[in-house]
mmCIF file as gemmi writes it, N, C-alpha and C atoms, coordinates in Angstrom:
data_model
loop_
_atom_site.group_PDB
_atom_site.id
_atom_site.type_symbol
_atom_site.label_atom_id
_atom_site.label_alt_id
_atom_site.label_comp_id
_atom_site.label_asym_id
_atom_site.label_entity_id
_atom_site.label_seq_id
_atom_site.pdbx_PDB_ins_code
_atom_site.Cartn_x
_atom_site.Cartn_y
_atom_site.Cartn_z
_atom_site.occupancy
_atom_site.B_iso_or_equiv
_atom_site.pdbx_formal_charge
_atom_site.auth_seq_id
_atom_site.auth_asym_id
_atom_site.pdbx_PDB_model_num
ATOM 1 N N . MET Axp A 1 ? -3.886 16.572 8.921 1 0 ? 1 A 1
ATOM 2 C CA . MET Axp A 1 ? -4.615 16.361 7.811 1 0 ? 1 A 1
ATOM 3 C C . MET Axp A 1 ? -4.402 15.077 7.195 1 0 ? 1 A 1
ATOM 4 N N . PRO Axp A 2 ? -5.449 14.329 7.056 1 0 ? 2 A 1
ATOM 5 C CA . PRO Axp A 2 ? -5.369 13.003 6.402 1 0 ? 2 A 1
ATOM 6 C C . PRO Axp A 2 ? -4.811 12.917 5.063 1 0 ? 2 A 1
ATOM 7 N N . LYS Axp A 3 ? -4.231 11.854 4.515 1 0 ? 3 A 1
ATOM 8 C CA . LYS Axp A 3 ? -3.678 11.909 3.109 1 0 ? 3 A 1
ATOM 9 C C . LYS Axp A 3 ? -4.974 11.438 2.312 1 0 ? 3 A 1
ATOM 10 N N . LYS Axp A 4 ? -4.802 11.697 1.113 1 0 ? 4 A 1
ATOM 11 C CA . LYS Axp A 4 ? -5.775 11.299 0.037 1 0 ? 4 A 1
ATOM 12 C C . LYS Axp A 4 ? -5.506 9.886 -0.435 1 0 ? 4 A 1
ATOM 13 N N . ILE Axp A 5 ? -6.658 9.178 -0.875 1 0 ? 5 A 1
ATOM 14 C CA . ILE Axp A 5 ? -6.579 7.88 -1.429 1 0 ? 5 A 1
ATOM 15 C C . ILE Axp A 5 ? -5.48 7.912 -2.562 1 0 ? 5 A 1
ATOM 16 N N . ARG Axp A 6 ? -5.386 8.976 -3.46 1 0 ? 6 A 1
ATOM 17 C CA . ARG Axp A 6 ? -4.562 8.969 -4.466 1 0 ? 6 A 1
ATOM 18 C C . ARG Axp A 6 ? -3.057 9.09 -3.962 1 0 ? 6 A 1
ATOM 19 N N . GLU Axp A 7 ? -2.927 9.714 -2.902 1 0 ? 7 A 1
ATOM 20 C CA . GLU Axp A 7 ? -1.581 9.639 -2.249 1 0 ? 7 A 1
ATOM 21 C C . GLU Axp A 7 ? -1.117 8.392 -1.79 1 0 ? 7 A 1
ATOM 22 N N . LEU Axp A 8 ? -2.036 7.561 -1.109 1 0 ? 8 A 1
ATOM 23 C CA . LEU Axp A 8 ? -1.621 6.162 -0.817 1 0 ? 8 A 1
ATOM 24 C C . LEU Axp A 8 ? -1.198 5.258 -1.88 1 0 ? 8 A 1
ATOM 25 N N . LYS Axp A 9 ? -1.964 5.516 -3.026 1 0 ? 9 A 1
ATOM 26 C CA . LYS Axp A 9 ? -1.866 4.625 -4.274 1 0 ? 9 A 1
ATOM 27 C C . LYS Axp A 9 ? -0.416 4.916 -4.753 1 0 ? 9 A 1
ATOM 28 N N . ALA Axp A 10 ? -0.234 6.332 -4.867 1 0 ? 10 A 1
ATOM 29 C CA . ALA Axp A 10 ? 1.191 6.752 -5.366 1 0 ? 10 A 1
ATOM 30 C C . ALA Axp A 10 ? 2.369 6.163 -4.501 1 0 ? 10 A 1
ATOM 31 N N . MET Axp A 11 ? 2.095 6.194 -3.085 1 0 ? 11 A 1
ATOM 32 C CA . MET Axp A 11 ? 3.251 5.632 -2.231 1 0 ? 11 A 1
ATOM 33 C C . MET Axp A 11 ? 3.427 4.191 -2.56 1 0 ? 11 A 1
ATOM 34 N N . LEU Axp A 12 ? 2.256 3.463 -2.726 1 0 ? 12 A 1
ATOM 35 C CA . LEU Axp A 12 ? 2.44 1.94 -2.955 1 0 ? 12 A 1
ATOM 36 C C . LEU Axp A 12 ? 3.086 1.733 -4.279 1 0 ? 12 A 1
ATOM 37 N N . ARG Axp A 13 ? 2.636 2.511 -5.352 1 0 ? 13 A 1
ATOM 38 C CA . ARG Axp A 13 ? 3.205 2.322 -6.789 1 0 ? 13 A 1
ATOM 39 C C . ARG Axp A 13 ? 4.683 2.531 -6.786 1 0 ? 13 A 1
ATOM 40 N N . ARG Axp A 14 ? 5.093 3.557 -5.986 1 0 ? 14 A 1
ATOM 41 C CA . ARG Axp A 14 ? 6.571 3.972 -5.947 1 0 ? 14 A 1
ATOM 42 C C . ARG Axp A 14 ? 7.432 2.895 -5.475 1 0 ? 14 A 1
ATOM 43 N N . VAL Axp A 15 ? 6.906 2.147 -4.489 1 0 ? 15 A 1
ATOM 44 C CA . VAL Axp A 15 ? 7.735 1.099 -3.922 1 0 ? 15 A 1
ATOM 45 C C . VAL Axp A 15 ? 7.576 -0.435 -4.573 1 0 ? 15 A 1
ATOM 46 N N . GLY Axp A 16 ? 6.718 -0.524 -5.601 1 0 ? 16 A 1
ATOM 47 C CA . GLY Axp A 16 ? 6.525 -1.82 -6.451 1 0 ? 16 A 1
ATOM 48 C C . GLY Axp A 16 ? 5.377 -2.421 -6.153 1 0 ? 16 A 1
ATOM 49 N N . PHE Axp A 17 ? 4.271 -1.908 -5.57 1 0 ? 17 A 1
ATOM 50 C CA . PHE Axp A 17 ? 2.946 -2.508 -5.431 1 0 ? 17 A 1
ATOM 51 C C . PHE Axp A 17 ? 2.29 -2.356 -6.779 1 0 ? 17 A 1
ATOM 52 N N . SER Axp A 18 ? 1.418 -3.313 -7.081 1 0 ? 18 A 1
ATOM 53 C CA . SER Axp A 18 ? 0.658 -3.2 -8.3 1 0 ? 18 A 1
ATOM 54 C C . SER Axp A 18 ? -0.763 -3.549 -7.925 1 0 ? 18 A 1
ATOM 55 N N . CYS Axp A 19 ? -1.773 -2.789 -8.615 1 0 ? 19 A 1
ATOM 56 C CA . CYS Axp A 19 ? -3.171 -3.088 -8.432 1 0 ? 19 A 1
ATOM 57 C C . CYS Axp A 19 ? -3.576 -4.337 -9.165 1 0 ? 19 A 1
ATOM 58 N N . VAL Axp A 20 ? -4.09 -5.426 -8.521 1 0 ? 20 A 1
ATOM 59 C CA . VAL Axp A 20 ? -4.352 -6.597 -9.244 1 0 ? 20 A 1
ATOM 60 C C . VAL Axp A 20 ? -5.921 -6.886 -9.427 1 0 ? 20 A 1
ATOM 61 N N . ARG Axp A 21 ? -6.601 -6.044 -8.687 1 0 ? 21 A 1
ATOM 62 C CA . ARG Axp A 21 ? -8.188 -6.341 -8.756 1 0 ? 21 A 1
ATOM 63 C C . ARG Axp A 21 ? -8.929 -5.132 -8.321 1 0 ? 21 A 1
ATOM 64 N N . ILE Axp A 22 ? -9.963 -4.723 -9.089 1 0 ? 22 A 1
ATOM 65 C CA . ILE Axp A 22 ? -10.722 -3.606 -8.786 1 0 ? 22 A 1
ATOM 66 C C . ILE Axp A 22 ? -12.109 -4.107 -8.8 1 0 ? 22 A 1
ATOM 67 N N . ARG Axp A 23 ? -12.906 -3.794 -7.638 1 0 ? 23 A 1
ATOM 68 C CA . ARG Axp A 23 ? -14.343 -4.187 -7.539 1 0 ? 23 A 1
ATOM 69 C C . ARG Axp A 23 ? -14.966 -2.899 -7.056 1 0 ? 23 A 1
ATOM 70 N N . GLY Axp A 24 ? -15.678 -2.21 -7.841 1 0 ? 24 A 1
ATOM 71 C CA . GLY Axp A 24 ? -16.369 -0.951 -7.424 1 0 ? 24 A 1
ATOM 72 C C . GLY Axp A 24 ? -15.228 0.045 -6.98 1 0 ? 24 A 1
ATOM 73 N N . SER Axp A 25 ? -15.327 0.454 -5.66 1 0 ? 25 A 1
ATOM 74 C CA . SER Axp A 25 ? -14.383 1.393 -5.327 1 0 ? 25 A 1
ATOM 75 C C . SER Axp A 25 ? -13.254 0.789 -4.478 1 0 ? 25 A 1
ATOM 76 N N . HIS Axp A 26 ? -13.194 -0.6 -4.56 1 0 ? 26 A 1
ATOM 77 C CA . HIS Axp A 26 ? -12.238 -1.181 -3.735 1 0 ? 26 A 1
ATOM 78 C C . HIS Axp A 26 ? -11.083 -1.739 -4.72 1 0 ? 26 A 1
ATOM 79 N N . GLU Axp A 27 ? -9.926 -1.557 -4.305 1 0 ? 27 A 1
ATOM 80 C CA . GLU Axp A 27 ? -8.764 -1.974 -5.125 1 0 ? 27 A 1
ATOM 81 C C . GLU Axp A 27 ? -7.888 -2.81 -4.32 1 0 ? 27 A 1
ATOM 82 N N . ARG Axp A 28 ? -7.417 -3.807 -4.836 1 0 ? 28 A 1
ATOM 83 C CA . ARG Axp A 28 ? -6.382 -4.814 -4.182 1 0 ? 28 A 1
ATOM 84 C C . ARG Axp A 28 ? -5.07 -4.54 -4.582 1 0 ? 28 A 1
ATOM 85 N N . TRP Axp A 29 ? -4.028 -4.215 -3.811 1 0 ? 29 A 1
ATOM 86 C CA . TRP Axp A 29 ? -2.76 -3.978 -4.19 1 0 ? 29 A 1
ATOM 87 C C . TRP Axp A 29 ? -1.817 -5.046 -3.529 1 0 ? 29 A 1
ATOM 88 N N . VAL Axp A 30 ? -0.822 -5.511 -4.287 1 0 ? 30 A 1
ATOM 89 C CA . VAL Axp A 30 ? 0.057 -6.69 -3.778 1 0 ? 30 A 1
ATOM 90 C C . VAL Axp A 30 ? 1.447 -6.274 -4.22 1 0 ? 30 A 1
ATOM 91 N N . HIS Axp A 31 ? 2.389 -6.742 -3.568 1 0 ? 31 A 1
ATOM 92 C CA . HIS Axp A 31 ? 3.722 -6.541 -3.96 1 0 ? 31 A 1
ATOM 93 C C . HIS Axp A 31 ? 4.365 -8.057 -3.991 1 0 ? 31 A 1
ATOM 94 N N . PRO Axp A 32 ? 5.298 -8.175 -4.981 1 0 ? 32 A 1
ATOM 95 C CA . PRO Axp A 32 ? 5.885 -9.494 -5.3 1 0 ? 32 A 1
ATOM 96 C C . PRO Axp A 32 ? 6.73 -10.066 -4.081 1 0 ? 32 A 1
ATOM 97 N N . GLU Axp A 33 ? 7.247 -9.227 -3.171 1 0 ? 33 A 1
ATOM 98 C CA . GLU Axp A 33 ? 7.927 -9.749 -2.133 1 0 ? 33 A 1
ATOM 99 C C . GLU Axp A 33 ? 7.109 -9.995 -0.769 1 0 ? 33 A 1
ATOM 100 N N . LEU Axp A 34 ? 5.842 -9.445 -0.8 1 0 ? 34 A 1
ATOM 101 C CA . LEU Axp A 34 ? 5.082 -9.487 0.313 1 0 ? 34 A 1
ATOM 102 C C . LEU Axp A 34 ? 3.566 -10.073 -0.215 1 0 ? 34 A 1
ATOM 103 N N . PRO Axp A 35 ? 3.565 -11.174 -0.733 1 0 ? 35 A 1
ATOM 104 C CA . PRO Axp A 35 ? 2.363 -11.765 -1.204 1 0 ? 35 A 1
ATOM 105 C C . PRO Axp A 35 ? 1.316 -12.097 -0.113 1 0 ? 35 A 1
ATOM 106 N N . GLU Axp A 36 ? 1.882 -12.205 1.116 1 0 ? 36 A 1
ATOM 107 C CA . GLU Axp A 36 ? 1.058 -12.579 2.27 1 0 ? 36 A 1
ATOM 108 C C . GLU Axp A 36 ? 0.329 -11.309 2.785 1 0 ? 36 A 1
ATOM 109 N N . LEU Axp A 37 ? 0.604 -10.183 2.25 1 0 ? 37 A 1
ATOM 110 C CA . LEU Axp A 37 ? 0.078 -8.843 2.729 1 0 ? 37 A 1
ATOM 111 C C . LEU Axp A 37 ? -0.54 -8.161 1.63 1 0 ? 37 A 1
ATOM 112 N N . PRO Axp A 38 ? -1.752 -8.489 1.211 1 0 ? 38 A 1
ATOM 113 C CA . PRO Axp A 38 ? -2.391 -7.635 0.159 1 0 ? 38 A 1
ATOM 114 C C . PRO Axp A 38 ? -3.012 -6.498 0.927 1 0 ? 38 A 1
ATOM 115 N N . ILE Axp A 39 ? -3.092 -5.321 0.243 1 0 ? 39 A 1
ATOM 116 C CA . ILE Axp A 39 ? -3.778 -4.176 0.85 1 0 ? 39 A 1
ATOM 117 C C . ILE Axp A 39 ? -5.004 -3.75 -0.024 1 0 ? 39 A 1
ATOM 118 N N . THR Axp A 40 ? -6.156 -3.603 0.597 1 0 ? 40 A 1
ATOM 119 C CA . THR Axp A 40 ? -7.3 -3.154 -0.007 1 0 ? 40 A 1
ATOM 120 C C . THR Axp A 40 ? -7.679 -1.816 0.372 1 0 ? 40 A 1
ATOM 121 N N . LEU Axp A 41 ? -7.598 -0.965 -0.792 1 0 ? 41 A 1
ATOM 122 C CA . LEU Axp A 41 ? -7.964 0.592 -0.555 1 0 ? 41 A 1
ATOM 123 C C . LEU Axp A 41 ? -9.315 0.688 -1.096 1 0 ? 41 A 1
ATOM 124 N N . ALA Axp A 42 ? -10.138 1.41 -0.116 1 0 ? 42 A 1
ATOM 125 C CA . ALA Axp A 42 ? -11.43 1.625 -0.467 1 0 ? 42 A 1
ATOM 126 C C . ALA Axp A 42 ? -11.688 3.23 -0.633 1 0 ? 42 A 1
ATOM 127 N N . GLY Axp A 43 ? -12.369 3.573 -1.708 1 0 ? 43 A 1
ATOM 128 C CA . GLY Axp A 43 ? -12.713 4.941 -1.754 1 0 ? 43 A 1
ATOM 129 C C . GLY Axp A 43 ? -12.215 5.605 -3.117 1 0 ? 43 A 1
ATOM 130 N N . LYS Axp A 44 ? -12.671 6.735 -3.427 1 0 ? 44 A 1
ATOM 131 C CA . LYS Axp A 44 ? -12.364 7.484 -4.729 1 0 ? 44 A 1
ATOM 132 C C . LYS Axp A 44 ? -11.036 8.213 -4.281 1 0 ? 44 A 1
ATOM 133 N N . ASP Axp A 45 ? -10.393 8.541 -5.386 1 0 ? 45 A 1
ATOM 134 C CA . ASP Axp A 45 ? -8.909 9.161 -5.273 1 0 ? 45 A 1
ATOM 135 C C . ASP Axp A 45 ? -8.989 10.475 -4.565 1 0 ? 45 A 1
ATOM 136 N N . GLY Axp A 46 ? -9.972 11.281 -4.551 1 0 ? 46 A 1
ATOM 137 C CA . GLY Axp A 46 ? -9.996 12.593 -4.037 1 0 ? 46 A 1
ATOM 138 C C . GLY Axp A 46 ? -10.474 12.555 -2.659 1 0 ? 46 A 1
ATOM 139 N N . LYS Axp A 47 ? -10.973 11.55 -2.151 1 0 ? 47 A 1
ATOM 140 C CA . LYS Axp A 47 ? -11.459 11.376 -0.626 1 0 ? 47 A 1
ATOM 141 C C . LYS Axp A 47 ? -10.276 11.296 0.306 1 0 ? 47 A 1
ATOM 142 N N . ASP Axp A 48 ? -10.544 11.769 1.585 1 0 ? 48 A 1
ATOM 143 C CA . ASP Axp A 48 ? -9.563 11.454 2.608 1 0 ? 48 A 1
ATOM 144 C C . ASP Axp A 48 ? -9.415 10.063 2.974 1 0 ? 48 A 1
ATOM 145 N N . ALA Axp A 49 ? -8.294 9.69 3.117 1 0 ? 49 A 1
ATOM 146 C CA . ALA Axp A 49 ? -8.158 8.159 3.65 1 0 ? 49 A 1
ATOM 147 C C . ALA Axp A 49 ? -8.452 8.097 4.958 1 0 ? 49 A 1
ATOM 148 N N . LYS Axp A 50 ? -8.87 6.853 5.425 1 0 ? 50 A 1
ATOM 149 C CA . LYS Axp A 50 ? -9.341 6.543 6.717 1 0 ? 50 A 1
ATOM 150 C C . LYS Axp A 50 ? -7.967 6.355 7.476 1 0 ? 50 A 1
ATOM 151 N N . PRO Axp A 51 ? -8.092 6.578 8.653 1 0 ? 51 A 1
ATOM 152 C CA . PRO Axp A 51 ? -6.832 6.39 9.581 1 0 ? 51 A 1
ATOM 153 C C . PRO Axp A 51 ? -6.28 4.941 9.611 1 0 ? 51 A 1
ATOM 154 N N . TYR Axp A 52 ? -7.125 3.988 9.395 1 0 ? 52 A 1
ATOM 155 C CA . TYR Axp A 52 ? -6.687 2.545 9.402 1 0 ? 52 A 1
ATOM 156 C C . TYR Axp A 52 ? -6.059 2.29 8.101 1 0 ? 52 A 1
ATOM 157 N N . LEU Axp A 53 ? -6.478 2.98 7.058 1 0 ? 53 A 1
ATOM 158 C CA . LEU Axp A 53 ? -5.863 2.755 5.632 1 0 ? 53 A 1
ATOM 159 C C . LEU Axp A 53 ? -4.414 3.276 5.7 1 0 ? 53 A 1
ATOM 160 N N . GLU Axp A 54 ? -4.277 4.395 6.21 1 0 ? 54 A 1
ATOM 161 C CA . GLU Axp A 54 ? -2.912 5.142 6.387 1 0 ? 54 A 1
ATOM 162 C C . GLU Axp A 54 ? -2.155 4.135 7.201 1 0 ? 54 A 1
ATOM 163 N N . LYS Axp A 55 ? -2.45 3.619 8.346 1 0 ? 55 A 1
ATOM 164 C CA . LYS Axp A 55 ? -1.634 2.823 9.073 1 0 ? 55 A 1
ATOM 165 C C . LYS Axp A 55 ? -1.389 1.517 8.438 1 0 ? 55 A 1
ATOM 166 N N . LEU Axp A 56 ? -2.278 0.919 7.775 1 0 ? 56 A 1
ATOM 167 C CA . LEU Axp A 56 ? -2.069 -0.286 6.942 1 0 ? 56 A 1
ATOM 168 C C . LEU Axp A 56 ? -1.02 0.034 5.939 1 0 ? 56 A 1
ATOM 169 N N . VAL Axp A 57 ? -1.007 1.012 5.121 1 0 ? 57 A 1
ATOM 170 C CA . VAL Axp A 57 ? 0.039 1.229 4.203 1 0 ? 57 A 1
ATOM 171 C C . VAL Axp A 57 ? 1.463 1.551 4.774 1 0 ? 57 A 1
ATOM 172 N N . ASP Axp A 58 ? 1.399 2.33 5.797 1 0 ? 58 A 1
ATOM 173 C CA . ASP Axp A 58 ? 2.603 2.628 6.599 1 0 ? 58 A 1
ATOM 174 C C . ASP Axp A 58 ? 3.139 1.22 7.027 1 0 ? 58 A 1
ATOM 175 N N . ASP Axp A 59 ? 2.515 0.485 7.623 1 0 ? 59 A 1
ATOM 176 C CA . ASP Axp A 59 ? 2.955 -0.696 8.146 1 0 ? 59 A 1
ATOM 177 C C . ASP Axp A 59 ? 3.485 -1.703 6.983 1 0 ? 59 A 1
ATOM 178 N N . ALA Axp A 60 ? 2.871 -1.755 5.727 1 0 ? 60 A 1
ATOM 179 C CA . ALA Axp A 60 ? 3.362 -2.462 4.682 1 0 ? 60 A 1
ATOM 180 C C . ALA Axp A 60 ? 4.752 -1.893 4.214 1 0 ? 60 A 1
ATOM 181 N N . LEU Axp A 61 ? 4.869 -0.626 4.114 1 0 ? 61 A 1
ATOM 182 C CA . LEU Axp A 61 ? 6.033 -0.003 3.638 1 0 ? 61 A 1
ATOM 183 C C . LEU Axp A 61 ? 7.206 -0.215 4.712 1 0 ? 61 A 1
ATOM 184 N N . GLN Axp A 62 ? 6.815 -0.259 5.847 1 0 ? 62 A 1
ATOM 185 C CA . GLN Axp A 62 ? 7.848 -0.603 6.969 1 0 ? 62 A 1
ATOM 186 C C . GLN Axp A 62 ? 8.323 -2.104 6.861 1 0 ? 62 A 1
ATOM 187 N N . GLN Axp A 63 ? 7.317 -2.912 6.643 1 0 ? 63 A 1
ATOM 188 C CA . GLN Axp A 63 ? 7.705 -4.391 6.466 1 0 ? 63 A 1
ATOM 189 C C . GLN Axp A 63 ? 8.616 -4.57 5.212 1 0 ? 63 A 1
ATOM 190 N N . LEU Axp A 64 ? 8.325 -3.752 4.17 1 0 ? 64 A 1
ATOM 191 C CA . LEU Axp A 64 ? 8.997 -3.982 3.007 1 0 ? 64 A 1
ATOM 192 C C . LEU Axp A 64 ? 10.391 -3.399 3.214 1 0 ? 64 A 1
ATOM 193 N N . GLU Axp A 65 ? 10.605 -2.251 3.865 1 0 ? 65 A 1
ATOM 194 C CA . GLU Axp A 65 ? 11.874 -1.85 4.155 1 0 ? 65 A 1
ATOM 195 C C . GLU Axp A 65 ? 12.833 -2.813 5.005 1 0 ? 65 A 1
ATOM 196 N N . ASN Axp A 66 ? 11.896 -3.33 6.024 1 0 ? 66 A 1
ATOM 197 C CA . ASN Axp A 66 ? 12.715 -4.292 6.927 1 0 ? 66 A 1
ATOM 198 C C . ASN Axp A 66 ? 13.245 -5.514 6.108 1 0 ? 66 A 1
ATOM 199 N N . LYS Axp A 67 ? 12.452 -5.992 5.17 1 0 ? 67 A 1
ATOM 200 C CA . LYS Axp A 67 ? 12.784 -7.092 4.481 1 0 ? 67 A 1
ATOM 201 C C . LYS Axp A 67 ? 13.953 -6.825 3.377 1 0 ? 67 A 1
ATOM 202 N N . GLU Axp A 68 ? 14.018 -5.761 2.969 1 0 ? 68 A 1
ATOM 203 C CA . GLU Axp A 68 ? 15.054 -5.221 2.068 1 0 ? 68 A 1
ATOM 204 C C . GLU Axp A 68 ? 16.359 -5.212 2.873 1 0 ? 68 A 1
ATOM 205 N N . GLN Axp A 69 ? 16.286 -4.701 4.168 1 0 ? 69 A 1
ATOM 206 C CA . GLN Axp A 69 ? 17.509 -4.533 5.021 1 0 ? 69 A 1
ATOM 207 C C . GLN Axp A 69 ? 18.023 -5.982 5.368 1 0 ? 69 A 1
ATOM 208 N N . GLU Axp A 70 ? 17.112 -6.927 5.569 1 0 ? 70 A 1
ATOM 209 C CA . GLU Axp A 70 ? 17.488 -8.391 5.778 1 0 ? 70 A 1
ATOM 210 C C . GLU Axp A 70 ? 18.094 -8.938 4.74 1 0 ? 70 A 1
ATOM 211 N N . ASP Axp A 71 ? 17.754 -8.641 3.49 1 0 ? 71 A 1
ATOM 212 C CA . ASP Axp A 71 ? 18.188 -9.254 2.247 1 0 ? 71 A 1
ATOM 213 C C . ASP Axp A 71 ? 19.628 -8.73 1.832 1 0 ? 71 A 1
ATOM 214 N N . GLU Axp A 72 ? 20.064 -7.521 2.338 1 0 ? 72 A 1
ATOM 215 C CA . GLU Axp A 72 ? 21.3 -6.923 1.95 1 0 ? 72 A 1
ATOM 216 C C . GLU Axp A 72 ? 22.438 -7.643 2.645 1 0 ? 72 A 1
ATOM 217 N N . PRO Axp A 73 ? 23.438 -7.932 1.61 1 0 ? 73 A 1
ATOM 218 C CA . PRO Axp A 73 ? 24.677 -8.638 2.17 1 0 ? 73 A 1
ATOM 219 C C . PRO Axp A 73 ? 25.359 -7.664 2.949 1 0 ? 73 A 1
ATOM 220 N N . ILE Axp A 74 ? 26.138 -8.084 4.009 1 0 ? 74 A 1
ATOM 221 C CA . ILE Axp A 74 ? 26.855 -7.422 5.011 1 0 ? 74 A 1
ATOM 222 C C . ILE Axp A 74 ? 28.359 -7.245 4.445 1 0 ? 74 A 1
């Protein structure tokens, strides 16, 4: 079952992304450590997220996790 748009927003918010722009039903989310990877979510909160949006969010979370692991001192 696909995630809802509101679930993707909550996932992004939890790891430090913030919404910087809203135009209609499109929201631009960015993270201070990943400025080269803005995420645009399209749709109302109660709608099912498209598979490509779920993959985009999952990939961004993975990149952020990898970046944090690189920054950890050994």
